[in-house]
C-alpha positions in Angstrom: 11.5 -22.5 5.8 8.0 -22.4 7.3 5.7 -19.2 7.2 2.4 -18.8 9.1 -0.6 -18.1 7.3 -3.4 -16.1 8.8 -6.7 -15.2 6.9 -8.9 -12.5 8.2 -12.4 -11.7 6.9 -13.6 -8.2 7.1 -17.2 -7.0 6.4 -17.1 -4.2 3.8 -19.3 -1.1 3.9 -20.2 -0.3 0.3 -21.5 3.1 0.0 -24.4 3.8 -2.6 -22.1 5.0 -5.3 -19.7 1.8 -4.8 -17.0 3.3 -2.7 -15.7 0.7 -0.3 -15.1 1.5 3.3 -13.7 -0.7 6.1 -13.5 -0.2 10.0 -10.0 0.7 11.0 -8.5 1.3 14.4 -5.5 3.7 14.8 -3.3 3.1 17.7 -5.8 1.0 19.3 -8.7 3.6 19.2 -11.8 3.6 16.9 -12.9 1.9 14.7 -12.8 4.7 12.0 -14.4 4.6 8.6 -11.5 4.4 6.0 -11.8 4.1 2.2 -10.3 1.0 0.8 -8.6 2.3 -2.5 -6.3 0.3 -4.6 -5.3 3.5 -6.6 -5.0 5.7 -3.6 -2.7 6.5 -0.8 -2.5 6.5 2.9 -4.1 9.3 4.9 -5.9 10.2 7.9 -8.3 13.2 8.8 -7.3 16.3 10.6 -9.9 15.5 13.2 -8.9 12.0 14.0 -5.2 13.1 14.0 -6.3 15.9 16.5 -8.5 13.7 18.6 -5.7 11.0 19.1 -3.1 13.7 19.6 -1.1 12.1 16.8 2.7 13.3 16.4 3.0 15.3 13.4 6.2 15.2 11.3 7.2 18.2 9.4 8.9 16.6 6.4 6.0 16.0 3.9 5.6 19.7 2.7 4.4 22.9 3.9 0.6 22.0 3.4 0.6 18.4 4.6 2.1 16.9 7.7 2.5 13.1 8.2 2.4 10.8 11.2 3.5 7.4 12.1 0.8 5.2 13.5 -0.5 1.5 14.1 -3.2 0.5 11.8 -5.7 -2.3 12.7 -8.3 -3.9 10.5 -10.0 -6.3 12.6 -7.5 -8.8 13.9 -4.7 -7.7 11.5 -2.2 -5.0 12.9 0.5 -3.1 11.0 2.9 -1.1 13.1 4.9 1.8 12.0 2.7 3.1 9.1 3.4 6.4 7.7 0.3 8.5 6.9 -0.6 11.9 5.4 -2.7 14.1 7.5 -5.1 15.9 5.5 -8.8 17.2 5.0 -10.9 14.2 4.3 -14.3 16.2 3.9 -14.2 15.7 0.0 -14.0 12.1 0.8 -17.0 12.2 3.2 -19.0 14.2 0.5 -18.3 11.5 -2.3 -19.0 8.5 -0.1 -22.2 10.1 1.1 -21.2 9.4 4.7 -18.5 9.7 7.3 -15.0 9.0 6.0 -12.0 9.4 8.4 -9.2 8.4 6.0 -7.9 6.1 3.4 -6.3 2.7 3.1 -4.5 2.6 -0.1 -2.0 0.4 -2.1 0.8 1.0 0.6 -1.3 -1.1 3.0 -3.0 -3.5 0.5 0.3 -4.6 -0.9 1.2 -6.2 2.4 -1.3 -8.8 1.7 -2.9 -11.2 -0.6 -6.0 -9.2 -1.0 -9.6 -10.6 -2.0 -12.5 -8.1 -2.4 -15.8 -10.1 -2.7 -18.2 -7.6 -4.0 -21.2 -9.9 -4.2 -20.8 -10.8 -0.5 -19.6 -7.5 0.4 -16.5 -9.0 2.3 -12.7 -8.2 2.4 -10.2 -11.0 2.8 -6.7 -10.3 3.9 -4.5 -13.1 3.7 -1.2 -12.4 5.5 2.2 -13.8 6.6 4.1 -13.0 9.7 6.7 -10.4 10.0 9.7 -11.6 7.6 12.0 -10.8 10.7 10.1 -13.4 12.9 12.3 -16.2 12.0 15.5 -14.2 13.2 13.5 -12.6 16.0 16.3 -12.9 18.6 19.0 -11.7 16.2 17.0 -8.9 14.9 15.7 -7.8 18.4 19.3 -7.7 19.5 20.6 -5.5 16.6 17.7 -3.3 16.9 18.6 -2.7 20.5 22.3 -2.2 20.2 23.5 -2.3 16.5 25.5 0.6 14.9 23.2 1.2 12.2 24.0 5.0 12.0 27.4 4.3 10.9 26.1 2.2 8.0 23.9 5.1 6.9 26.6 7.8 7.2 29.8 5.9 6.3 28.4 3.6 3.4 25.7 5.9 2.0 27.0 9.2 3.0 23.8 10.3 4.9 24.0 13.2 7.5 22.3 13.4 10.7 21.0 17.0 10.8 18.2 17.0 13.4 17.5 15.1 16.6 14.8 15.7 19.1 13.3 13.2 21.6 11.0 11.9 19.4 13.1 11.5 16.1 16.2 11.9 14.1 16.3 13.6 10.7 18.8 12.7 8.0 19.8 14.4 4.9 20.4 12.4 1.8 23.1 13.4 -0.7 21.7 14.8 -3.9 18.2 15.1 -2.5 16.7 18.5 -1.7 12.8 17.8 -1.8 12.5 18.2 2.0 14.0 20.0 4.9 15.3 16.3 5.7 14.9 13.2 3.5 14.5 10.6 6.0 13.3 10.3 9.7 13.9 7.7 12.3 11.1 7.7 14.7 11.7 6.4 18.3 8.3 5.4 19.1 7.8 2.8 16.1 11.5 2.1 15.9 11.7 2.5 12.3 13.1 4.6 9.5 11.0 6.4 6.8 12.4 7.8 3.7 10.8 10.6 2.0 12.5 10.6 -1.4 12.1 8.3 -4.4 15.9 8.5 -5.5 17.0 5.8 -3.3 18.5 2.4 -4.1 17.7 0.5 -0.8 14.6 2.1 0.5 11.1 2.8 -0.7 9.2 5.9 0.4 6.3 5.2 2.6 7.7 1.8 4.0 9.2 1.4 7.5 12.5 0.1 8.2 13.8 -1.4 11.5 17.6 -1.2 12.2 17.8 -4.8 11.3 16.0 -4.3 8.0 18.4 -1.2 7.3 21.3 -3.6 7.7 19.7 -6.3 5.7 19.0 -3.8 2.7 22.3 -2.2 2.6 24.7 -5.1 3.5 22.6 -8.0 1.9 20.4 -6.5 -0.7 17.3 -7.2 1.5 18.3 -11.0 2.3 17.1 -11.3 5.9 18.5 -14.8 6.3 22.0 -13.8 5.1 21.9 -10.6 7.3 21.0 -12.7 10.3 23.8 -15.2 9.7 26.2 -12.4 9.2 25.1 -10.7 12.4 25.0 -14.0 14.5 28.7 -14.5 13.5 29.3 -10.9 15.0 27.6 -12.1 18.2 24.2 -10.6 17.9 21.3 -12.7 19.3 23.1 -14.6 22.0 22.6 -12.0 24.7 19.0 -11.5 23.7 16.5 -12.2 26.5 13.5 -14.0 25.4 10.5 -11.8 25.8 7.8 -13.1 28.1 4.3 -14.1 26.6 3.2 -14.8 23.2 1.0 -12.9 20.9 -2.4 -14.5 20.1 -2.5 -16.0 16.8 -5.3 -13.8 15.8 -3.2 -10.7 16.7 -0.3 -10.7 13.9 1.8 -7.6 14.1 3.3 -6.9 10.7 5.9 -4.3 9.7 6.1 -2.8 6.2 9.0 -5.3 5.7 6.4 -8.0 5.5 7.4 -10.9 3.0 4.7 -11.7 0.5 4.3 -15.2 -0.4 2.5 -16.9 -3.2 -0.8 -18.4 -2.1 -3.2 -20.8 -3.8 -6.4 -19.3 -5.1 -9.1 -20.4 -2.8 -11.8 -19.5 -5.1 -13.4 -22.7 -6.4 -15.6 -20.8 -9.4 -14.5 -20.2 -12.8 -12.0 -17.4 -13.0 -9.5 -15.7 -15.1 -6.1 -14.6 -13.9 -3.9 -12.2 -15.8 -0.7 -10.3 -15.0 -0.7 -6.7 -13.3 1.8 -4.2 -13.9 2.8 -2.4 -10.6 4.1 1.0 -10.5 5.0 2.4 -7.2 2.9 -0.5 -5.9 -0.1 0.9 -7.7 -1.8 -1.8 -10.0 -2.5 -1.4 -13.6 -4.3 -3.9 -15.9 -4.2 -4.5 -19.7 -7.9 -3.9 -20.9 -9.5 -4.3 -24.3 -12.4 -1.9 -25.0 -14.6 -3.1 -27.9 -12.1 -5.8 -28.8 -9.5 -3.4 -29.3 -6.3 -2.8 -27.4 -4.9 -3.7 -25.0 -5.0 -0.3 -23.1 -3.5 0.4 -19.7 -6.1 0.9 -17.0 -5.6 1.9 -13.5 -7.3 -0.9 -11.2 -9.2 1.6 -9.0 -11.6 0.4 -6.1 -12.0 4.1 -5.5 -13.5 4.8 -9.1 -17.2 4.9 -8.3 -20.5 5.3 -10.4 -22.0 3.1 -13.2 -19.9 4.6 -15.9 -16.8 3.3 -17.7 -14.0 5.9 -17.5 -11.8 6.1 -20.7 -9.3 8.5 -21.8 -9.9 10.8 -24.8 -7.0 8.9 -26.6 -9.1 5.6 -26.2 -12.3 7.6 -27.4 -10.5 8.9 -30.3 -9.1 5.4 -31.3 -12.7 3.9 -30.8 -14.3 6.9 -32.7 -16.5 7.6 -29.8 -18.2 11.1 -29.9 -17.0 13.0 -26.7 -20.2 14.8 -26.7 -22.3 11.7 -27.0 -20.5 8.7 -25.5 -21.9 5.3 -26.4 -21.8 2.0 -24.5 -18.7 -0.2 -24.7 -17.7 -3.6 -24.0 -14.9 -4.1 -21.5 -12.6 -7.3 -21.2 -9.9 -8.2 -18.8 -8.7 -11.5 -19.9 -11.8 -13.6 -20.4 -13.9 -11.5 -17.9 -16.0 -9.4 -20.0 -18.9 -7.0 -19.4 -21.0 -5.4 -22.2 -23.3 -2.3 -22.5 -20.9 -0.2 -19.9 -21.7 3.6 -20.5 -18.5 5.3 -21.5 -17.5 8.5 -19.8 -14.4 10.5 -21.0 -11.9 11.2 -18.2 -8.7 13.1 -18.4 -5.9 10.7 -17.0 -3.0 13.0 -17.5 -2.6 13.6 -13.9 -1.7 9.9 -13.2 0.8 10.0 -16.0 2.4 13.1 -14.3 2.4 11.3 -10.8 4.1 8.2 -12.4 6.7 10.6 -14.0 7.4 11.9 -10.5 8.2 8.5 -9.3 10.5 7.8 -12.2 8.1 6.0 -14.8 8.6 7.8 -17.8 6.7 7.7 -21.2 3.6 5.8 -19.5 0.2 6.6 -21.0 -2.8 5.7 -18.7 -6.0 4.9 -20.8 -8.7 4.8 -18.1 -9.9 3.2 -14.8 -11.4 -0.1 -14.0 -13.7 0.6 -11.1 -16.8 -0.3 -9.3 -19.0 -0.7 -12.4 -17.0 -3.5 -13.6 -15.4 -5.0 -10.2 -19.0 -5.3 -8.6 -19.6 -8.3 -10.6 -16.6 -10.4 -9.5 -14.6 -11.6 -6.4 -11.5 -9.8 -7.2 -8.1 -11.3 -5.8 -4.8 -9.2 -6.1 -1.6 -10.9 -5.4 1.1 -8.2 -5.1 3.8 -10.3 -4.7 3.2 -12.5 -7.9 1.7 -9.5 -9.6 -1.6 -11.2 -10.6 -5.2 -10.3 -10.7 -7.9 -13.0 -10.6 -11.5 -12.2 -11.3 -14.1 -15.0 -10.4 -17.8 -15.1 -10.8 -19.2 -15.7 -7.5 
């Protein structure tokens, strides 16, 4: 099975405090300045949402709406992306300049991502939509498949809301939102708003073909395509005229990540990441003690090393007069980093909300450490590579 590889290099705008910003187009408009944050989520400012007249979905909560958009970073375009609409004025203040939104782990997990701090570039190595190899079958099922029956008959979902723009489904046992899943007609994708699901992940978009593959074949697209072909799907599909340019790769949230060889030729260290809700965490030693579990956070700015009070107590660091520490991730080590005590309990609580219990986060790995390296994150193989440029 051959997969097309596409490598896209983007110039980073590194703000004075180390915050990373990238130019982003939303629904073909822009570019807008978005923070690139491995520890953050997906959001867009009220101002941009208003100027683009984005359709607001009401199923986030009473204080925050969501919308479904197409996101483009240079020549990479991801359709059907679910974003929160929120006030981004604090982002602009921290970034010391205009910020229109955030690209977080939901976006980055679609790519083999390299952040070259010394050269101030971002490299996104992407693979084509995993439906692409079965495109004629997927497109036919997307058009005429009875996917509603699968959701309602096999999973017990109930269709409780229907408008010209979307359908809302109620999921048995869930009561967090007025409805727990929305199918958006414009994007042609289902978005699930609860974590208590076996087949679907919150924040991802699922086409009817993907719904069928996940429910009937445990996410195996090849088996799903074979099954549907036996039912007659794909043979009545008319080939769409025209081909996309090779530089315009449209990806959905069902993108298949493949292992890719490290294209960095310099001395490097590679370690295993722990992904929780697609957020990366890394084992870290502090003053040769540990390992401790730190959030890999490109949104953590400044020159200080953030550690939890628990780590400070373990290392006998006076909270009123923190000292410098030595941080090591694998063989990558930096000395004389000024420590700053940071309460990490909000991260612990966030992870608990997503089903990760008894997890203690001990600090952040951010700009003060990462700026010395070329940072490569392979979300599929769950590896972090740090290389000296």
